[in-house]
VOBA-1610 file (N, C-alpha, C; in pm, whole numbers, padded with zeros to 5 digits, always signed):
BEGIN
Arg+08435+10137+08977Arg+08426+10155+08834Arg+08351+10282+08799Gly+08307+10354+08894Gly+08250+10486+08869Gly+08119+10483+08793Gly+08037+10381+08812Gly+07908+10374+08747Gly+07911+10320+08606Val+08027+10275+08560Val+08039+10220+08425Val+07994+10075+08428Lys+07899+10040+08340Lys+07846+09904+08340Lys+07929+09809+08257Arg+07978+09855+08144Arg+08058+09768+08057Arg+08174+09845+07999Ile+08286+09776+07987Ile+08405+09834+07924Ile+08456+09732+07823Ser+08492+09781+07707Ser+08547+09693+07605Ser+08680+09636+07653Gly+08708+09513+07618Gly+08832+09449+07659Gly+08955+09513+07599Ile+08940+09582+07487Ile+09053+09646+07419Ile+09107+09763+07501Ile+09021+09824+07579Ile+09061+09944+07652Ile+09169+09915+07756Tyr+09173+09793+07808Tyr+09270+09761+07912Tyr+09413+09772+07861Asp+09440+09724+07741Asp+09574+09736+07683Asp+09611+09882+07660Glu+09514+09961+07616Glu+09539+10103+07591Glu+09572+10176+07721Val+09492+10153+07824Val+09516+10218+07953Val+09648+10172+08012Arg+09678+10045+07999Arg+09805+09993+08050Arg+09923+10063+07983Gly+09913+10086+07853Gly+10020+10155+07781Gly+10036+10299+07824Val+09924+10368+07847Val+09930+10508+07890Val+09991+10518+08029Ile+09948+10430+08119Ile+10002+10432+08255Ile+10151+10398+08254Lys+10189+10302+08172Lys+10330+10262+08165Lys+10417+10378+08119Ser+10374+10450+08016Ser+10453+10562+07966Ser+10460+10675+08069Phe+10351+10697+08143Phe+10351+10800+08247Phe+10449+10764+08358Val+10444+10640+08405Val+10533+10597+08513Val+10679+10600+08467Glu+10705+10557+08344Glu+10842+10562+08292Glu+10895+10704+08290Gly+10810+10799+08250Gly+10851+10939+08249Gly+10879+10993+08387Val+10795+10958+08483Val+10816+11003+08621Val+10945+10944+08677Val+10969+10816+08650Val+11092+10752+08698Val+11214+10816+08634Arg+11205+10847+08505Arg+11316+10912+08435Arg+11345+11048+08497Asp+11240+11127+08522Asp+11260+11259+08582Asp+11313+11249+08725Ala+11262+11154+08802Ala+11307+11138+08940Ala+11454+11097+08945Thr+11496+11010+08855Thr+11637+10971+08853Thr+11724+11088+08806Ala+11671+11171+08719Ala+11746+11289+08676Ala+11768+11384+08794Tyr+11664+11404+08876Tyr+11680+11487+08996Tyr+11782+11426+09091Thr+11778+11293+09104Thr+11872+11225+09194Thr+12015+11239+09145Glu+12036+11219+09016Glu+12171+11230+08960Glu+12223+11373+08968Tyr+12134+11470+08947Tyr+12176+11610+08951Tyr+12225+11648+09091Ser+12159+11594+09193Ser+12200+11626+09330Ser+12309+11532+09382Arg+12364+11450+09292Arg+12475+11359+09322Arg+12444+11263+09435Lys+12321+11211+09434Lys+12281+11110+09532Lys+12273+10975+09462Lys+12272+10870+09540Lys+12260+10737+09483Lys+12123+10676+09509Thr+12044+10739+09596Thr+11913+10687+09632Thr+11806+10786+09590Val+11704+10738+09522Val+11590+10822+09484Val+11504+10839+09608Thr+11480+10963+09646Thr+11399+10991+09765Thr+11258+11031+09724Ala+11171+11040+09824Ala+11033+11081+09799Ala+11028+11223+09742Val+11121+11307+09784Val+11125+11445+09734Val+11154+11445+09584Asp+11240+11356+09538Asp+11270+11347+09396Asp+11146+11307+09316Val+11071+11213+09369Val+10949+11168+09300Val+10844+11278+09301Val+10830+11347+09414Val+10733+11457+09423Val+10770+11567+09324Asn+10898+11599+09312Asn+10941+11701+09216Asn+10917+11656+09073Ala+10938+11528+09045Ala+10912+11476+08910Ala+10764+11484+08877Leu+10679+11453+08974Leu+10535+11464+08952Leu+10494+11610+08934Arg+10554+11698+09013Arg+10522+11841+09002Arg+10561+11894+08865Lys+10673+11844+08811Lys+10717+11885+08678Lys+10613+11848+08573Arg+10545+11737+08594Arg+10443+11690+08500Arg+10305+11747+08530Gly+10296+11835+08630Gly+10169+11899+08660Gly+10080+11823+08755Lys+10132+11721+08821Lys+10056+11642+08918Lys+10110+11674+09057Ile+10031+11739+09138Ile+10074+11779+09271Ile+10040+11668+09370Leu+10140+11626+09448Leu+10121+11523+09550Leu+10151+11586+09685Tyr+10052+11589+09772Tyr+10068+11652+09903Tyr+10103+11548+10008Gly+10180+11590+10108Gly+10205+11507+10224Gly+10339+11436+10224Tyr+10420+11451+10120Tyr+10547+11380+10115Tyr+10667+11473+10110Ala+10646+11598+10079Ala+10762+11687+10072Ala+10721+11830+10100
//
């Protein structure tokens, strides 16, 4: 928890919503990369490229 002693219960719904929208966007971008390359399976490279598009660099997978 990073030294945080108390967190309001309301924050969990807010964080859940933010994470959900982020993951939905990454999945949308990854499927777009997959469809563009005419594949039927989403690969790790597609997900890494989708994350890179959003400014999140993931090392070790591509």
